[in-house]
PyMOL commands that place a pseudoatom at each C-alpha (Angstrom):
pseudoatom trace, name=CA, resn=MET, resi=1, chain=A, elem=C, hetatm=0, pos=[-2.773, -0.480, 11.689]
pseudoatom trace, name=CA, resn=ARG, resi=2, chain=A, elem=C, hetatm=0, pos=[-3.233, -2.399, 14.917]
pseudoatom trace, name=CA, resn=ASP, resi=3, chain=A, elem=C, hetatm=0, pos=[-4.989, -0.415, 17.643]
pseudoatom trace, name=CA, resn=PRO, resi=4, chain=A, elem=C, hetatm=0, pos=[-8.809, -0.859, 17.512]
pseudoatom trace, name=CA, resn=GLY, resi=5, chain=A, elem=C, hetatm=0, pos=[-9.629, 2.757, 18.350]
pseudoatom trace, name=CA, resn=ASN, resi=6, chain=A, elem=C, hetatm=0, pos=[-7.084, 4.095, 15.912]
pseudoatom trace, name=CA, resn=ILE, resi=7, chain=A, elem=C, hetatm=0, pos=[-8.361, 1.767, 13.185]
pseudoatom trace, name=CA, resn=ARG, resi=8, chain=A, elem=C, hetatm=0, pos=[-11.901, 3.089, 13.655]
pseudoatom trace, name=CA, resn=ALA, resi=9, chain=A, elem=C, hetatm=0, pos=[-10.750, 6.723, 13.702]
pseudoatom trace, name=CA, resn=VAL, resi=10, chain=A, elem=C, hetatm=0, pos=[-8.645, 6.387, 10.529]
pseudoatom trace, name=CA, resn=GLU, resi=11, chain=A, elem=C, hetatm=0, pos=[-11.538, 4.640, 8.805]
pseudoatom trace, name=CA, resn=ASP, resi=12, chain=A, elem=C, hetatm=0, pos=[-13.832, 7.491, 9.812]
pseudoatom trace, name=CA, resn=ALA, resi=13, chain=A, elem=C, hetatm=0, pos=[-11.230, 9.933, 8.448]
pseudoatom trace, name=CA, resn=GLY, resi=14, chain=A, elem=C, hetatm=0, pos=[-11.851, 8.477, 5.005]
pseudoatom trace, name=CA, resn=ALA, resi=15, chain=A, elem=C, hetatm=0, pos=[-9.229, 5.816, 4.285]
pseudoatom trace, name=CA, resn=ASP, resi=16, chain=A, elem=C, hetatm=0, pos=[-10.290, 3.537, 1.422]
pseudoatom trace, name=CA, resn=MET, resi=17, chain=A, elem=C, hetatm=0, pos=[-7.802, 0.772, 2.236]
pseudoatom trace, name=CA, resn=MET, resi=18, chain=A, elem=C, hetatm=0, pos=[-6.060, -0.223, 5.442]
pseudoatom trace, name=CA, resn=GLY, resi=19, chain=A, elem=C, hetatm=0, pos=[-2.881, -2.251, 5.770]
pseudoatom trace, name=CA, resn=PHE, resi=20, chain=A, elem=C, hetatm=0, pos=[-2.114, -4.914, 8.369]
pseudoatom trace, name=CA, resn=ILE, resi=21, chain=A, elem=C, hetatm=0, pos=[1.518, -6.006, 8.591]
pseudoatom trace, name=CA, resn=CYS, resi=22, chain=A, elem=C, hetatm=0, pos=[1.729, -9.797, 8.690]
pseudoatom trace, name=CA, resn=TRP, resi=23, chain=A, elem=C, hetatm=0, pos=[5.526, -9.947, 9.004]
pseudoatom trace, name=CA, resn=ASP, resi=24, chain=A, elem=C, hetatm=0, pos=[7.091, -10.285, 12.435]
pseudoatom trace, name=CA, resn=GLY, resi=25, chain=A, elem=C, hetatm=0, pos=[10.192, -8.353, 11.364]
pseudoatom trace, name=CA, resn=SER, resi=26, chain=A, elem=C, hetatm=0, pos=[8.199, -5.116, 11.472]
pseudoatom trace, name=CA, resn=SER, resi=27, chain=A, elem=C, hetatm=0, pos=[7.478, -2.899, 14.489]
pseudoatom trace, name=CA, resn=ARG, resi=28, chain=A, elem=C, hetatm=0, pos=[3.933, -2.698, 13.096]
pseudoatom trace, name=CA, resn=TYR, resi=29, chain=A, elem=C, hetatm=0, pos=[3.414, -6.464, 13.120]
pseudoatom trace, name=CA, resn=VAL, resi=30, chain=A, elem=C, hetatm=0, pos=[-0.140, -7.563, 13.883]
pseudoatom trace, name=CA, resn=GLY, resi=31, chain=A, elem=C, hetatm=0, pos=[0.295, -10.500, 16.235]
pseudoatom trace, name=CA, resn=ALA, resi=32, chain=A, elem=C, hetatm=0, pos=[-3.406, -10.956, 16.911]
pseudoatom trace, name=CA, resn=THR, resi=33, chain=A, elem=C, hetatm=0, pos=[-6.634, -9.899, 15.224]
pseudoatom trace, name=CA, resn=PRO, resi=34, chain=A, elem=C, hetatm=0, pos=[-7.565, -6.385, 16.446]
pseudoatom trace, name=CA, resn=ALA, resi=35, chain=A, elem=C, hetatm=0, pos=[-10.803, -6.132, 18.400]
pseudoatom trace, name=CA, resn=TYR, resi=36, chain=A, elem=C, hetatm=0, pos=[-12.169, -3.851, 15.679]
pseudoatom trace, name=CA, resn=MET, resi=37, chain=A, elem=C, hetatm=0, pos=[-11.640, -4.395, 11.961]
pseudoatom trace, name=CA, resn=PRO, resi=38, chain=A, elem=C, hetatm=0, pos=[-12.666, -1.779, 9.388]
pseudoatom trace, name=CA, resn=ARG, resi=39, chain=A, elem=C, hetatm=0, pos=[-15.317, -1.970, 6.692]
pseudoatom trace, name=CA, resn=CYS, resi=40, chain=A, elem=C, hetatm=0, pos=[-12.912, -0.553, 4.099]
pseudoatom trace, name=CA, resn=THR, resi=41, chain=A, elem=C, hetatm=0, pos=[-10.591, -2.761, 2.027]
pseudoatom trace, name=CA, resn=LYS, resi=42, chain=A, elem=C, hetatm=0, pos=[-8.298, -4.722, 4.358]
pseudoatom trace, name=CA, resn=VAL, resi=43, chain=A, elem=C, hetatm=0, pos=[-4.831, -5.451, 2.975]
pseudoatom trace, name=CA, resn=GLY, resi=44, chain=A, elem=C, hetatm=0, pos=[-2.474, -7.982, 4.535]
pseudoatom trace, name=CA, resn=VAL, resi=45, chain=A, elem=C, hetatm=0, pos=[1.182, -7.065, 3.963]
pseudoatom trace, name=CA, resn=PHE, resi=46, chain=A, elem=C, hetatm=0, pos=[3.565, -10.039, 3.711]
pseudoatom trace, name=CA, resn=VAL, resi=47, chain=A, elem=C, hetatm=0, pos=[7.280, -10.532, 3.135]
pseudoatom trace, name=CA, resn=ASN, resi=48, chain=A, elem=C, hetatm=0, pos=[8.352, -13.826, 1.534]
pseudoatom trace, name=CA, resn=PRO, resi=49, chain=A, elem=C, hetatm=0, pos=[5.537, -15.803, 3.221]
pseudoatom trace, name=CA, resn=THR, resi=50, chain=A, elem=C, hetatm=0, pos=[4.390, -19.344, 2.683]
pseudoatom trace, name=CA, resn=LEU, resi=51, chain=A, elem=C, hetatm=0, pos=[1.069, -19.951, 0.992]
pseudoatom trace, name=CA, resn=GLN, resi=52, chain=A, elem=C, hetatm=0, pos=[-0.141, -21.594, 4.188]
pseudoatom trace, name=CA, resn=TYR, resi=53, chain=A, elem=C, hetatm=0, pos=[0.639, -18.481, 6.238]
pseudoatom trace, name=CA, resn=ILE, resi=54, chain=A, elem=C, hetatm=0, pos=[-1.114, -16.219, 3.729]
pseudoatom trace, name=CA, resn=SER, resi=55, chain=A, elem=C, hetatm=0, pos=[-4.210, -18.416, 3.863]
pseudoatom trace, name=CA, resn=ARG, resi=56, chain=A, elem=C, hetatm=0, pos=[-4.234, -18.489, 7.666]
pseudoatom trace, name=CA, resn=MET, resi=57, chain=A, elem=C, hetatm=0, pos=[-3.890, -14.727, 8.044]
pseudoatom trace, name=CA, resn=ALA, resi=58, chain=A, elem=C, hetatm=0, pos=[-6.396, -14.052, 5.277]
pseudoatom trace, name=CA, resn=ARG, resi=59, chain=A, elem=C, hetatm=0, pos=[-8.969, -15.977, 7.272]
pseudoatom trace, name=CA, resn=ALA, resi=60, chain=A, elem=C, hetatm=0, pos=[-7.966, -14.554, 10.662]
pseudoatom trace, name=CA, resn=LEU, resi=61, chain=A, elem=C, hetatm=0, pos=[-8.096, -10.917, 9.496]
pseudoatom trace, name=CA, resn=ASN, resi=62, chain=A, elem=C, hetatm=0, pos=[-10.840, -11.384, 6.899]
pseudoatom trace, name=CA, resn=LEU, resi=63, chain=A, elem=C, hetatm=0, pos=[-8.588, -9.779, 4.302]
pseudoatom trace, name=CA, resn=ASP, resi=64, chain=A, elem=C, hetatm=0, pos=[-9.690, -8.380, 0.958]
pseudoatom trace, name=CA, resn=ALA, resi=65, chain=A, elem=C, hetatm=0, pos=[-6.238, -8.157, -0.651]
pseudoatom trace, name=CA, resn=ILE, resi=66, chain=A, elem=C, hetatm=0, pos=[-2.706, -9.479, -0.272]
pseudoatom trace, name=CA, resn=GLN, resi=67, chain=A, elem=C, hetatm=0, pos=[0.337, -7.213, -0.613]
pseudoatom trace, name=CA, resn=LEU, resi=68, chain=A, elem=C, hetatm=0, pos=[3.606, -9.024, -1.300]
pseudoatom trace, name=CA, resn=HIS, resi=69, chain=A, elem=C, hetatm=0, pos=[6.627, -6.967, -0.322]
pseudoatom trace, name=CA, resn=GLY, resi=70, chain=A, elem=C, hetatm=0, pos=[9.469, -9.468, -0.662]
pseudoatom trace, name=CA, resn=ASN, resi=71, chain=A, elem=C, hetatm=0, pos=[11.095, -11.446, -3.462]
pseudoatom trace, name=CA, resn=GLU, resi=72, chain=A, elem=C, hetatm=0, pos=[7.960, -13.336, -4.449]
pseudoatom trace, name=CA, resn=THR, resi=73, chain=A, elem=C, hetatm=0, pos=[7.983, -14.666, -8.014]
pseudoatom trace, name=CA, resn=PRO, resi=74, chain=A, elem=C, hetatm=0, pos=[5.171, -14.170, -10.532]
pseudoatom trace, name=CA, resn=GLU, resi=75, chain=A, elem=C, hetatm=0, pos=[4.336, -17.853, -10.084]
pseudoatom trace, name=CA, resn=PHE, resi=76, chain=A, elem=C, hetatm=0, pos=[3.989, -17.399, -6.335]
pseudoatom trace, name=CA, resn=CYS, resi=77, chain=A, elem=C, hetatm=0, pos=[1.724, -14.367, -6.832]
pseudoatom trace, name=CA, resn=GLN, resi=78, chain=A, elem=C, hetatm=0, pos=[-0.527, -16.407, -9.090]
pseudoatom trace, name=CA, resn=GLN, resi=79, chain=A, elem=C, hetatm=0, pos=[-0.619, -19.270, -6.593]
pseudoatom trace, name=CA, resn=ALA, resi=80, chain=A, elem=C, hetatm=0, pos=[-1.522, -16.887, -3.770]
pseudoatom trace, name=CA, resn=ARG, resi=81, chain=A, elem=C, hetatm=0, pos=[-4.362, -15.432, -5.826]
pseudoatom trace, name=CA, resn=GLN, resi=82, chain=A, elem=C, hetatm=0, pos=[-5.677, -18.867, -6.779]
pseudoatom trace, name=CA, resn=ARG, resi=83, chain=A, elem=C, hetatm=0, pos=[-5.445, -20.158, -3.224]
pseudoatom trace, name=CA, resn=THR, resi=84, chain=A, elem=C, hetatm=0, pos=[-7.164, -17.189, -1.538]
pseudoatom trace, name=CA, resn=GLY, resi=85, chain=A, elem=C, hetatm=0, pos=[-9.286, -15.704, -4.306]
pseudoatom trace, name=CA, resn=LEU, resi=86, chain=A, elem=C, hetatm=0, pos=[-8.060, -12.274, -3.187]
pseudoatom trace, name=CA, resn=ALA, resi=87, chain=A, elem=C, hetatm=0, pos=[-6.538, -9.395, -5.119]
pseudoatom trace, name=CA, resn=ILE, resi=88, chain=A, elem=C, hetatm=0, pos=[-2.735, -9.348, -5.244]
pseudoatom trace, name=CA, resn=ILE, resi=89, chain=A, elem=C, hetatm=0, pos=[-0.693, -6.166, -4.819]
pseudoatom trace, name=CA, resn=LYS, resi=90, chain=A, elem=C, hetatm=0, pos=[2.994, -6.642, -5.679]
pseudoatom trace, name=CA, resn=ALA, resi=91, chain=A, elem=C, hetatm=0, pos=[5.418, -4.073, -4.279]
pseudoatom trace, name=CA, resn=PHE, resi=92, chain=A, elem=C, hetatm=0, pos=[8.527, -2.910, -6.131]
pseudoatom trace, name=CA, resn=GLY, resi=93, chain=A, elem=C, hetatm=0, pos=[11.395, -0.762, -4.863]
pseudoatom trace, name=CA, resn=MET, resi=94, chain=A, elem=C, hetatm=0, pos=[12.200, 2.158, -7.156]
pseudoatom trace, name=CA, resn=SER, resi=95, chain=A, elem=C, hetatm=0, pos=[15.517, 3.955, -7.523]
pseudoatom trace, name=CA, resn=GLY, resi=96, chain=A, elem=C, hetatm=0, pos=[15.676, 4.463, -11.279]
pseudoatom trace, name=CA, resn=VAL, resi=97, chain=A, elem=C, hetatm=0, pos=[13.879, 3.844, -14.558]
pseudoatom trace, name=CA, resn=ALA, resi=98, chain=A, elem=C, hetatm=0, pos=[15.611, 0.452, -14.894]
pseudoatom trace, name=CA, resn=ASP, resi=99, chain=A, elem=C, hetatm=0, pos=[13.624, -0.833, -11.911]
pseudoatom trace, name=CA, resn=LEU, resi=100, chain=A, elem=C, hetatm=0, pos=[10.433, -0.654, -13.969]
pseudoatom trace, name=CA, resn=VAL, resi=101, chain=A, elem=C, hetatm=0, pos=[11.628, -3.592, -16.056]
pseudoatom trace, name=CA, resn=MET, resi=102, chain=A, elem=C, hetatm=0, pos=[10.923, -5.863, -13.074]
pseudoatom trace, name=CA, resn=THR, resi=103, chain=A, elem=C, hetatm=0, pos=[7.212, -5.214, -13.366]
pseudoatom trace, name=CA, resn=GLU, resi=104, chain=A, elem=C, hetatm=0, pos=[6.871, -6.692, -16.841]
pseudoatom trace, name=CA, resn=SER, resi=105, chain=A, elem=C, hetatm=0, pos=[6.871, -10.350, -15.780]
pseudoatom trace, name=CA, resn=TYR, resi=106, chain=A, elem=C, hetatm=0, pos=[4.206, -9.636, -13.140]
pseudoatom trace, name=CA, resn=ALA, resi=107, chain=A, elem=C, hetatm=0, pos=[1.659, -8.097, -15.511]
pseudoatom trace, name=CA, resn=ASP, resi=108, chain=A, elem=C, hetatm=0, pos=[-0.586, -11.181, -15.379]
pseudoatom trace, name=CA, resn=ALA, resi=109, chain=A, elem=C, hetatm=0, pos=[0.339, -12.195, -11.835]
pseudoatom trace, name=CA, resn=ALA, resi=110, chain=A, elem=C, hetatm=0, pos=[-0.766, -9.140, -9.857]
pseudoatom trace, name=CA, resn=ASP, resi=111, chain=A, elem=C, hetatm=0, pos=[-3.931, -7.072, -9.817]
pseudoatom trace, name=CA, resn=TYR, resi=112, chain=A, elem=C, hetatm=0, pos=[-2.083, -3.939, -8.698]
pseudoatom trace, name=CA, resn=PHE, resi=113, chain=A, elem=C, hetatm=0, pos=[1.491, -2.770, -8.196]
pseudoatom trace, name=CA, resn=LEU, resi=114, chain=A, elem=C, hetatm=0, pos=[2.830, -0.635, -5.369]
pseudoatom trace, name=CA, resn=PHE, resi=115, chain=A, elem=C, hetatm=0, pos=[5.857, 1.540, -6.101]
pseudoatom trace, name=CA, resn=ASP, resi=116, chain=A, elem=C, hetatm=0, pos=[7.967, 2.183, -3.010]
pseudoatom trace, name=CA, resn=THR, resi=117, chain=A, elem=C, hetatm=0, pos=[11.442, 3.567, -2.374]
pseudoatom trace, name=CA, resn=ARG, resi=118, chain=A, elem=C, hetatm=0, pos=[14.224, 1.037, -2.924]
pseudoatom trace, name=CA, resn=CYS, resi=119, chain=A, elem=C, hetatm=0, pos=[16.202, 0.530, 0.268]
pseudoatom trace, name=CA, resn=LYS, resi=120, chain=A, elem=C, hetatm=0, pos=[18.168, -2.135, 2.137]
pseudoatom trace, name=CA, resn=CYS, resi=121, chain=A, elem=C, hetatm=0, pos=[15.256, -2.631, 4.519]
pseudoatom trace, name=CA, resn=VAL, resi=122, chain=A, elem=C, hetatm=0, pos=[11.896, -4.105, 3.487]
pseudoatom trace, name=CA, resn=GLY, resi=123, chain=A, elem=C, hetatm=0, pos=[10.044, -0.864, 2.843]
pseudoatom trace, name=CA, resn=GLY, resi=124, chain=A, elem=C, hetatm=0, pos=[9.334, 1.607, 5.621]
pseudoatom trace, name=CA, resn=SER, resi=125, chain=A, elem=C, hetatm=0, pos=[12.384, 3.758, 4.848]
pseudoatom trace, name=CA, resn=GLY, resi=126, chain=A, elem=C, hetatm=0, pos=[10.429, 6.987, 5.234]
pseudoatom trace, name=CA, resn=ARG, resi=127, chain=A, elem=C, hetatm=0, pos=[12.219, 8.283, 2.134]
pseudoatom trace, name=CA, resn=GLN, resi=128, chain=A, elem=C, hetatm=0, pos=[10.798, 9.263, -1.233]
pseudoatom trace, name=CA, resn=PHE, resi=129, chain=A, elem=C, hetatm=0, pos=[11.979, 8.250, -4.667]
pseudoatom trace, name=CA, resn=ASP, resi=130, chain=A, elem=C, hetatm=0, pos=[11.839, 10.458, -7.748]
pseudoatom trace, name=CA, resn=TRP, resi=131, chain=A, elem=C, hetatm=0, pos=[8.226, 10.179, -8.908]
pseudoatom trace, name=CA, resn=ASP, resi=132, chain=A, elem=C, hetatm=0, pos=[9.254, 11.351, -12.381]
pseudoatom trace, name=CA, resn=ILE, resi=133, chain=A, elem=C, hetatm=0, pos=[10.636, 7.818, -12.879]
pseudoatom trace, name=CA, resn=LEU, resi=134, chain=A, elem=C, hetatm=0, pos=[7.043, 6.668, -13.284]
pseudoatom trace, name=CA, resn=ALA, resi=135, chain=A, elem=C, hetatm=0, pos=[6.552, 8.775, -16.403]
pseudoatom trace, name=CA, resn=CYS, resi=136, chain=A, elem=C, hetatm=0, pos=[8.338, 5.864, -18.097]
pseudoatom trace, name=CA, resn=TYR, resi=137, chain=A, elem=C, hetatm=0, pos=[5.879, 3.310, -16.762]
pseudoatom trace, name=CA, resn=LYS, resi=138, chain=A, elem=C, hetatm=0, pos=[3.733, 2.182, -19.704]
pseudoatom trace, name=CA, resn=GLY, resi=139, chain=A, elem=C, hetatm=0, pos=[2.258, -0.939, -18.137]
pseudoatom trace, name=CA, resn=LYS, resi=140, chain=A, elem=C, hetatm=0, pos=[-1.444, -1.751, -17.993]
pseudoatom trace, name=CA, resn=THR, resi=141, chain=A, elem=C, hetatm=0, pos=[-1.445, -2.706, -14.303]
pseudoatom trace, name=CA, resn=LYS, resi=142, chain=A, elem=C, hetatm=0, pos=[-2.749, 0.051, -12.050]
pseudoatom trace, name=CA, resn=PHE, resi=143, chain=A, elem=C, hetatm=0, pos=[-0.545, 1.115, -9.162]
pseudoatom trace, name=CA, resn=ILE, resi=144, chain=A, elem=C, hetatm=0, pos=[-0.401, 2.746, -5.733]
pseudoatom trace, name=CA, resn=LEU, resi=145, chain=A, elem=C, hetatm=0, pos=[2.261, 5.384, -5.019]
pseudoatom trace, name=CA, resn=SER, resi=146, chain=A, elem=C, hetatm=0, pos=[4.217, 4.823, -1.811]
pseudoatom trace, name=CA, resn=GLY, resi=147, chain=A, elem=C, hetatm=0, pos=[7.457, 5.776, -0.092]
pseudoatom trace, name=CA, resn=GLY, resi=148, chain=A, elem=C, hetatm=0, pos=[7.939, 8.515, 2.499]
pseudoatom trace, name=CA, resn=ILE, resi=149, chain=A, elem=C, hetatm=0, pos=[4.821, 10.497, 1.610]
pseudoatom trace, name=CA, resn=GLY, resi=150, chain=A, elem=C, hetatm=0, pos=[3.994, 13.008, 4.327]
pseudoatom trace, name=CA, resn=PRO, resi=151, chain=A, elem=C, hetatm=0, pos=[1.305, 15.537, 5.277]
pseudoatom trace, name=CA, resn=GLY, resi=152, chain=A, elem=C, hetatm=0, pos=[3.088, 18.297, 3.379]
pseudoatom trace, name=CA, resn=ASP, resi=153, chain=A, elem=C, hetatm=0, pos=[3.073, 16.438, 0.069]
pseudoatom trace, name=CA, resn=ALA, resi=154, chain=A, elem=C, hetatm=0, pos=[-0.588, 17.004, -0.790]
pseudoatom trace, name=CA, resn=GLU, resi=155, chain=A, elem=C, hetatm=0, pos=[0.167, 20.200, -2.716]
pseudoatom trace, name=CA, resn=THR, resi=156, chain=A, elem=C, hetatm=0, pos=[2.907, 18.536, -4.785]
pseudoatom trace, name=CA, resn=LEU, resi=157, chain=A, elem=C, hetatm=0, pos=[0.724, 15.518, -5.457]
pseudoatom trace, name=CA, resn=SER, resi=158, chain=A, elem=C, hetatm=0, pos=[-2.042, 17.798, -6.666]
pseudoatom trace, name=CA, resn=THR, resi=159, chain=A, elem=C, hetatm=0, pos=[0.142, 18.698, -9.648]
pseudoatom trace, name=CA, resn=TRP, resi=160, chain=A, elem=C, hetatm=0, pos=[1.474, 15.181, -10.195]
pseudoatom trace, name=CA, resn=GLY, resi=161, chain=A, elem=C, hetatm=0, pos=[-0.438, 12.432, -11.887]
pseudoatom trace, name=CA, resn=HIS, resi=162, chain=A, elem=C, hetatm=0, pos=[-0.247, 9.228, -13.871]
pseudoatom trace, name=CA, resn=PRO, resi=163, chain=A, elem=C, hetatm=0, pos=[-3.121, 7.562, -15.741]
pseudoatom trace, name=CA, resn=MET, resi=164, chain=A, elem=C, hetatm=0, pos=[-2.503, 4.248, -13.941]
pseudoatom trace, name=CA, resn=CYS, resi=165, chain=A, elem=C, hetatm=0, pos=[-2.148, 5.639, -10.404]
pseudoatom trace, name=CA, resn=ILE, resi=166, chain=A, elem=C, hetatm=0, pos=[-5.202, 4.825, -8.303]
pseudoatom trace, name=CA, resn=GLY, resi=167, chain=A, elem=C, hetatm=0, pos=[-4.083, 5.802, -4.817]
pseudoatom trace, name=CA, resn=ILE, resi=168, chain=A, elem=C, hetatm=0, pos=[-1.541, 7.100, -2.336]
pseudoatom trace, name=CA, resn=ASP, resi=169, chain=A, elem=C, hetatm=0, pos=[-0.038, 4.974, 0.436]
pseudoatom trace, name=CA, resn=ILE, resi=170, chain=A, elem=C, hetatm=0, pos=[0.620, 6.844, 3.693]
pseudoatom trace, name=CA, resn=ASN, resi=171, chain=A, elem=C, hetatm=0, pos=[2.414, 5.443, 6.711]
pseudoatom trace, name=CA, resn=SER, resi=172, chain=A, elem=C, hetatm=0, pos=[5.361, 6.493, 8.887]
pseudoatom trace, name=CA, resn=ARG, resi=173, chain=A, elem=C, hetatm=0, pos=[5.123, 10.246, 8.401]
pseudoatom trace, name=CA, resn=PHE, resi=174, chain=A, elem=C, hetatm=0, pos=[1.563, 10.148, 9.709]
pseudoatom trace, name=CA, resn=GLU, resi=175, chain=A, elem=C, hetatm=0, pos=[2.427, 8.181, 12.843]
pseudoatom trace, name=CA, resn=ASP, resi=176, chain=A, elem=C, hetatm=0, pos=[2.761, 9.202, 16.469]
pseudoatom trace, name=CA, resn=ALA, resi=177, chain=A, elem=C, hetatm=0, pos=[4.214, 5.726, 17.134]
pseudoatom trace, name=CA, resn=PRO, resi=178, chain=A, elem=C, hetatm=0, pos=[4.573, 2.548, 15.056]
pseudoatom trace, name=CA, resn=ALA, resi=179, chain=A, elem=C, hetatm=0, pos=[1.093, 1.452, 13.882]
pseudoatom trace, name=CA, resn=LEU, resi=180, chain=A, elem=C, hetatm=0, pos=[-0.529, 4.454, 15.615]
pseudoatom trace, name=CA, resn=LYS, resi=181, chain=A, elem=C, hetatm=0, pos=[-1.652, 7.139, 13.161]
pseudoatom trace, name=CA, resn=ASN, resi=182, chain=A, elem=C, hetatm=0, pos=[-2.164, 10.815, 13.898]
pseudoatom trace, name=CA, resn=VAL, resi=183, chain=A, elem=C, hetatm=0, pos=[-5.803, 11.000, 12.872]
pseudoatom trace, name=CA, resn=ASP, resi=184, chain=A, elem=C, hetatm=0, pos=[-5.836, 14.769, 12.372]
pseudoatom trace, name=CA, resn=LYS, resi=185, chain=A, elem=C, hetatm=0, pos=[-2.950, 14.528, 9.894]
pseudoatom trace, name=CA, resn=VAL, resi=186, chain=A, elem=C, hetatm=0, pos=[-4.626, 11.662, 8.059]
pseudoatom trace, name=CA, resn=ARG, resi=187, chain=A, elem=C, hetatm=0, pos=[-7.970, 13.450, 7.849]
pseudoatom trace, name=CA, resn=GLU, resi=188, chain=A, elem=C, hetatm=0, pos=[-6.435, 16.701, 6.614]
pseudoatom trace, name=CA, resn=PHE, resi=189, chain=A, elem=C, hetatm=0, pos=[-4.329, 14.914, 3.982]
pseudoatom trace, name=CA, resn=ILE, resi=190, chain=A, elem=C, hetatm=0, pos=[-7.265, 12.914, 2.631]
pseudoatom trace, name=CA, resn=SER, resi=191, chain=A, elem=C, hetatm=0, pos=[-9.419, 16.052, 2.519]
pseudoatom trace, name=CA, resn=LYS, resi=192, chain=A, elem=C, hetatm=0, pos=[-6.760, 17.924, 0.560]
pseudoatom trace, name=CA, resn=MET, resi=193, chain=A, elem=C, hetatm=0, pos=[-6.167, 15.026, -1.821]
pseudoatom trace, name=CA, resn=ARG, resi=194, chain=A, elem=C, hetatm=0, pos=[-9.831, 14.597, -2.622]
pseudoatom trace, name=CA, resn=GLY, resi=195, chain=A, elem=C, hetatm=0, pos=[-10.294, 18.307, -3.040]
pseudoatom trace, name=CA, resn=GLU, resi=196, chain=A, elem=C, hetatm=0, pos=[-7.175, 19.078, -5.059]
pseudoatom trace, name=CA, resn=CYS, resi=197, chain=A, elem=C, hetatm=0, pos=[-5.909, 15.982, -6.894]
pseudoatom trace, name=CA, resn=HIS, resi=198, chain=A, elem=C, hetatm=0, pos=[-7.105, 15.340, -10.428]
pseudoatom trace, name=CA, resn=TYR, resi=199, chain=A, elem=C, hetatm=0, pos=[-5.754, 12.076, -11.786]
pseudoatom trace, name=CA, resn=LYS, resi=200, chain=A, elem=C, hetatm=0, pos=[-6.454, 11.346, -15.400]
pseudoatom trace, name=CA, resn=GLU, resi=201, chain=A, elem=C, hetatm=0, pos=[-8.256, 8.113, -14.586]
pseudoatom trace, name=CA, resn=GLY, resi=202, chain=A, elem=C, hetatm=0, pos=[-11.709, 9.375, -13.669]
pseudoatom trace, name=CA, resn=GLU, resi=203, chain=A, elem=C, hetatm=0, pos=[-10.256, 11.878, -11.202]
pseudoatom trace, name=CA, resn=ASN, resi=204, chain=A, elem=C, hetatm=0, pos=[-10.323, 9.074, -8.651]
pseudoatom trace, name=CA, resn=THR, resi=205, chain=A, elem=C, hetatm=0, pos=[-8.117, 9.232, -5.564]
pseudoatom trace, name=CA, resn=SER, resi=206, chain=A, elem=C, hetatm=0, pos=[-7.645, 6.884, -2.684]
pseudoatom trace, name=CA, resn=ALA, resi=207, chain=A, elem=C, hetatm=0, pos=[-5.618, 6.960, 0.495]
pseudoatom trace, name=CA, resn=ARG, resi=208, chain=A, elem=C, hetatm=0, pos=[-4.603, 4.227, 2.803]
pseudoatom trace, name=CA, resn=GLY, resi=209, chain=A, elem=C, hetatm=0, pos=[-2.697, 3.777, 6.026]
pseudoatom trace, name=CA, resn=LYS, resi=210, chain=A, elem=C, hetatm=0, pos=[-0.965, 0.777, 7.499]
for i in range(1, 210): cmd.bond("trace and resi %d" % i, "trace and resi %d" % (i + 1))
show_as sticks, trace
zoom trace
């Protein structure tokens, strides 16, 4: 998210978290603090950053959480959490059950995981991975489901669930342009998810855009 009016409209549509890309390799990069920042949970998305850069952007954007989308080590995740005092979301690319092994060493280093589609780029592929892979995830760290989720996936998601899944990440398939969400699509998706989805963990669902 980047445009002040769009940020406000997506917040009003019911997003619980909102992502701000703090990596200049992305077309959604936030080069300056938007004139309006939401009241919902603000997540800064970083790729192989320095601790100094994380701290600077956390202050500039008044972030609530840090999402690390690169090759950050468990030690780095812990240092980022200690330095900022913010929740850490560590992203992992998924292509098969074997990819879940990577999460084990991060169990104490991240507050949440984000499972995305493995690709040569750094996320943002617009493609989905096989969600059935996650049936093999037995970790205790709660996670967000990501990767090419679109407006038409609400019905499928209503029959899919995992006891550790706390939310759905939506992005490119809800955009009219990079960092500019189609508010009607976002609102309709969130309404369907909250009305139809029944996760085992307290029947709690969340949606976020970035």
